[in-house]
C-alpha positions as a printed Julia matrix, in Angstrom:
317×3 Matrix{Float64}:
 -83.51  23.6   101.74
 -84.74  24.52   98.33
 -85.41  28.16   99.11
 -83.31  31.23   98.87
 -81.26  32.0   101.97
 -81.13  34.96  101.05
 -77.71  35.5   100.16
 -77.38  39.21   99.52
 -76.1   38.6    95.9
 -77.91  39.13   92.65
 -77.73  38.34   89.01
 -75.09  41.14   88.62
 -72.6   39.69   91.08
 -69.52  38.69   89.37
 -66.9   35.96   90.05
 -64.59  38.74   91.36
 -67.23  39.81   93.88
 -67.62  36.26   95.2
 -63.68  35.69   95.33
 -62.99  38.74   97.1
 -60.81  37.85  100.3
 -61.05  34.09   99.57
 -57.88  32.15  100.29
 -57.85  28.53   98.75
 -54.18  27.82   99.66
 -53.74  24.26  100.06
 -57.09  23.36   98.21
 -57.13  20.98   95.01
 -59.99  21.46   92.61
 -60.86  19.86   88.98
 -62.79  21.77   86.6
 -64.17  19.99   83.68
 -64.58  22.46   80.84
 -62.26  24.36   82.56
 -60.53  25.65   79.47
 -63.45  27.65   77.87
 -66.46  29.62   78.66
 -67.65  29.63   82.21
 -65.26  26.8    83.15
 -62.29  28.8    82.21
 -63.48  31.92   84.14
 -64.2   29.69   87.26
 -60.8   27.94   87.01
 -58.93  31.23   86.85
 -60.73  32.82   89.77
 -59.99  29.74   91.88
 -56.38  29.36   91.01
 -56.05  33.17   91.62
 -57.18  32.6    95.1
 -54.21  29.93   95.7
 -55.86  26.63   94.82
 -54.06  23.93   92.69
 -56.55  23.81   89.71
 -56.65  20.93   87.39
 -58.47  20.62   84.13
 -59.04  17.83   81.72
 -59.96  18.82   78.34
 -61.07  16.98   75.17
 -59.18  19.18   72.83
 -55.4   19.47   74.28
 -54.34  22.06   71.53
 -57.19  24.48   72.19
 -56.81  24.01   76.05
 -53.06  24.68   75.96
 -53.58  27.97   74.09
 -56.68  28.92   76.55
 -54.42  27.98   79.55
 -51.2   29.65   78.57
 -49.95  32.12   81.05
 -51.99  30.84   84.05
 -50.8   28.63   86.78
 -53.64  26.2    85.95
 -52.55  22.59   85.31
 -53.86  20.92   82.12
 -54.26  16.94   82.2
 -51.73  15.85   79.61
 -53.83  13.59   77.82
 -57.38  13.87   76.21
 -60.54  13.41   78.54
 -63.68  12.89   76.55
 -66.79  12.72   78.66
 -68.41  10.42   75.98
 -65.48   7.79   76.01
 -65.33   5.78   78.8
 -61.54   4.88   78.64
 -60.5    8.44   78.8
 -62.44   9.06   82.05
 -60.89   5.87   83.8
 -57.44   7.02   82.61
 -58.08  10.51   83.95
 -59.42   8.99   87.33
 -56.23   6.66   87.85
 -53.87   9.5    86.76
 -55.33  11.66   89.56
 -55.58   9.1    92.15
 -51.89   8.26   91.59
 -50.86  11.95   92.17
 -53.42  13.54   94.88
 -54.61  12.17   98.09
 -57.53  14.39   98.27
 -59.83  16.6    96.0
 -61.43  19.53   97.84
 -63.73  20.66   95.05
 -65.12  19.02   91.77
 -66.75  21.39   89.46
 -68.56  19.58   86.41
 -68.57  22.33   83.81
 -68.19  20.56   80.53
 -70.91  19.85   78.21
 -72.74  19.94   74.92
 -76.15  21.59   73.97
 -78.93  20.93   71.54
 -76.94  18.99   69.09
 -78.18  16.8    66.3
 -78.87  13.38   67.12
 -75.73  11.32   67.86
 -74.58   8.44   70.05
 -71.48   7.37   71.84
 -69.61   4.29   71.29
 -72.25   2.21   73.13
 -75.26   3.52   71.48
 -76.21   6.23   74.35
 -77.66   9.39   73.21
 -74.97  12.07   73.2
 -76.23  14.77   75.22
 -77.16  12.57   77.91
 -73.91  10.71   77.71
 -71.53  13.59   77.89
 -73.45  15.85   80.04
 -74.68  13.46   82.67
 -73.29   9.89   82.49
 -69.23  11.09   82.07
 -69.72  13.16   85.08
 -71.49  10.3    87.03
 -68.63   8.13   86.54
 -66.06  10.62   87.14
 -67.63  11.5    90.54
 -67.45   7.62   91.2
 -63.72   7.3    90.37
 -62.9   10.2    92.45
 -65.1    9.52   95.8
 -62.12   8.25   97.74
 -60.19  11.65   97.25
 -63.38  13.58   97.84
 -64.02  11.78  101.22
 -60.41  12.36  102.22
 -60.86  16.0   101.75
 -63.0   15.99  104.9
 -65.38  18.81  103.51
 -65.56  18.41   99.85
 -68.16  20.14   97.55
 -69.18  18.88   94.15
 -70.77  21.4    91.7
 -72.63  20.28   88.72
 -73.83  22.69   85.8
 -77.55  22.15   85.07
 -79.54  24.55   83.44
 -82.83  26.44   83.27
 -83.45  24.24   80.41
 -84.13  21.44   82.81
 -87.71  22.7    82.55
 -87.84  21.22   78.95
 -88.21  17.61   80.24
 -88.02  15.35   83.24
 -85.77  12.37   83.06
 -87.33   9.76   80.64
 -86.69   6.44   82.44
 -88.84   4.58   79.96
 -86.71   5.86   77.07
 -83.78   7.96   77.87
 -81.93   7.52   74.71
 -84.66   8.26   72.24
 -84.61   4.39   70.87
 -88.19   4.32   70.64
 -89.41   7.95   70.25
 -88.69  10.84   67.8
 -85.65  12.69   68.84
 -86.03  16.38   69.87
 -82.55  18.11   70.58
 -84.17  20.51   73.15
 -86.13  17.62   74.89
 -82.8   15.74   75.03
 -80.99  18.86   76.4
 -83.4   19.27   78.96
 -83.6   15.77   80.17
 -79.76  15.76   80.32
 -79.84  18.88   82.58
 -82.58  17.33   84.82
 -80.23  14.42   85.11
 -77.32  16.38   86.24
 -79.62  18.12   88.87
 -80.7   14.65   90.19
 -77.34  13.78   90.22
 -76.32  16.52   92.61
 -79.31  15.38   94.81
 -78.13  11.69   94.93
 -74.43  12.57   95.74
 -75.51  14.66   98.61
 -78.0   12.29   99.91
 -75.48   9.31   99.8
 -72.42  10.99  100.75
 -73.25  13.87  103.03
 -72.1   11.64  105.98
 -68.69  11.65  104.45
 -68.94  15.55  104.34
 -69.39  15.58  100.63
 -72.0   18.28   99.65
 -73.24  18.68   96.25
 -74.95  21.46   94.24
 -76.57  22.05   90.93
 -76.25  25.43   89.29
 -78.13  27.31   86.51
 -75.24  29.96   85.71
 -77.71  32.0    83.71
 -78.02  32.32   79.72
 -74.5   33.24   78.41
 -73.35  33.08   74.85
 -70.26  30.97   74.92
 -69.02  28.11   72.51
 -71.56  25.8    74.13
 -73.99  27.4    71.5
 -71.74  26.38   68.57
 -74.53  23.93   67.37
 -77.36  26.72   67.01
 -78.0   28.58   63.83
 -77.75  32.38   63.56
 -81.92  32.05   63.26
 -82.19  30.08   66.39
 -79.77  32.29   68.43
 -81.74  35.44   67.03
 -85.07  33.77   68.41
 -83.45  33.81   71.75
 -82.49  37.4    71.48
 -78.8   36.51   71.18
 -77.59  38.35   68.12
 -76.57  41.73   68.41
 -77.35  44.58   66.19
 -74.0   44.37   64.64
 -74.47  40.53   63.77
 -72.21  39.15   66.38
 -73.49  36.5    68.68
 -74.35  37.8    72.36
 -76.71  40.05   74.18
 -77.25  43.81   73.78
 -78.64  43.93   77.13
 -78.46  41.8    80.34
 -81.2   41.03   82.95
 -81.7   38.54   85.63
 -80.91  35.67   83.25
 -78.84  37.13   80.32
 -75.47  37.42   81.92
 -71.63  38.11   81.06
 -69.2   35.2    81.52
 -68.13  36.84   84.87
 -71.81  36.93   86.07
 -72.35  33.36   84.99
 -69.31  32.02   86.7
 -70.32  33.87   89.98
 -72.78  31.31   90.89
 -70.43  28.28   90.3
 -67.74  29.6    92.44
 -70.15  30.59   94.86
 -71.38  27.13   95.26
 -67.82  25.83   95.3
 -66.53  28.0    98.28
 -69.13  30.16   99.84
 -69.17  29.8   103.7
 -72.87  30.59  103.4
 -73.56  27.2   102.12
 -72.11  25.29  105.17
 -74.88  22.69  106.0
 -76.46  22.8   102.64
 -76.49  20.56   99.81
 -78.68  18.76   97.17
 -79.96  22.14   96.08
 -80.36  23.85   92.88
 -78.71  27.32   92.72
 -79.04  30.61   90.66
 -78.08  34.19   90.84
 -75.62  33.32   93.54
 -78.51  32.01   95.9
 -80.4   28.83   96.51
 -83.24  28.92   93.83
 -86.74  29.01   94.76
 -89.14  25.86   93.59
 -90.85  26.79   90.15
 -94.57  27.05   90.87
 -95.94  28.73   87.98
 -95.24  29.97   84.41
 -95.12  33.55   85.54
 -92.28  32.93   87.59
 -89.03  33.24   85.72
 -86.69  31.98   88.28
 -86.8   28.47   90.17
 -86.11  24.6    89.62
 -88.89  22.2    88.75
 -89.71  19.59   91.53
 -88.82  16.81   89.0
 -85.05  17.93   89.03
 -84.87  17.92   92.79
 -86.87  14.8    93.73
 -85.0   12.77   96.07
 -86.66   9.36   95.1
 -86.01  10.01   91.38
 -82.43  10.82   91.95
 -81.66   7.8    93.94
 -83.46   5.6    91.27
 -81.29   7.33   88.54
 -78.19   6.66   90.53
 -79.11   3.11   90.95
 -80.21   2.46   87.37
 -77.5    4.3    85.54
 -75.31   1.25   85.02
 -78.22  -0.5    83.32
 -79.52   2.37   81.38
 -76.16   3.21   80.01
 -74.8   -0.34   79.46
């Protein structure tokens, strides 16, 4: 399945283009990271199409401000993807109030931060980007099954190319920490998570997709210095963070959110799952360095995906 459909869309497609004429009345959707950046753009678009959209957030004050004036429901307590008790509490809260979950979009994350660890000693980028969403999906499986046609959309990144999953030392306990290798590993893990979910639960009509939204300058880049952003071409001539020009990877927020919502709602993906998507299409496999687009085979490897799913409780004890 890992080859373009092709969909007819492009890097310039916006979230509004995808959501035109889409009616989500009666659908229930959760968007982690839904109070900022790509998650917020996705949540607003989905709510605008009639869906009931619920957003859990780590910083409630910022989330209230961001969601003011929308019809998006904010979970009233903190949910931090690196804190297990907050994920468990959100899962119980949702289960008590909703019989089904049609779409789960896992957009929250952190990027290229200095070495830090969660309360159990796990490397923070892997904990927040991967483990927290792994556990959330497990908690919400009963509601996803009851939707009878659910989709799970996990935000990966082209940065998955920086590293395969390091089963022998995922938390940098025995090797020097590199923030980009750690981020790459986390985004590879997110892609493998999508493969595993799809393989294990497609018989329950749950299909899963990994997304590279593009390179978008949002709050995700807060840990990067001005020099680092300049090296990526992400400082404008006036000194502001952002791009002067856009291309197949450098995108606006509206363009970046397009692939997320395409994976969540597009009828073009009926019968598909366990694939990595970009530019509002299924991505090709990356076969050589001259090729800008595409996914590395290690990020869609079914055997590695199922191994990671099975070993996660041990690796994150």
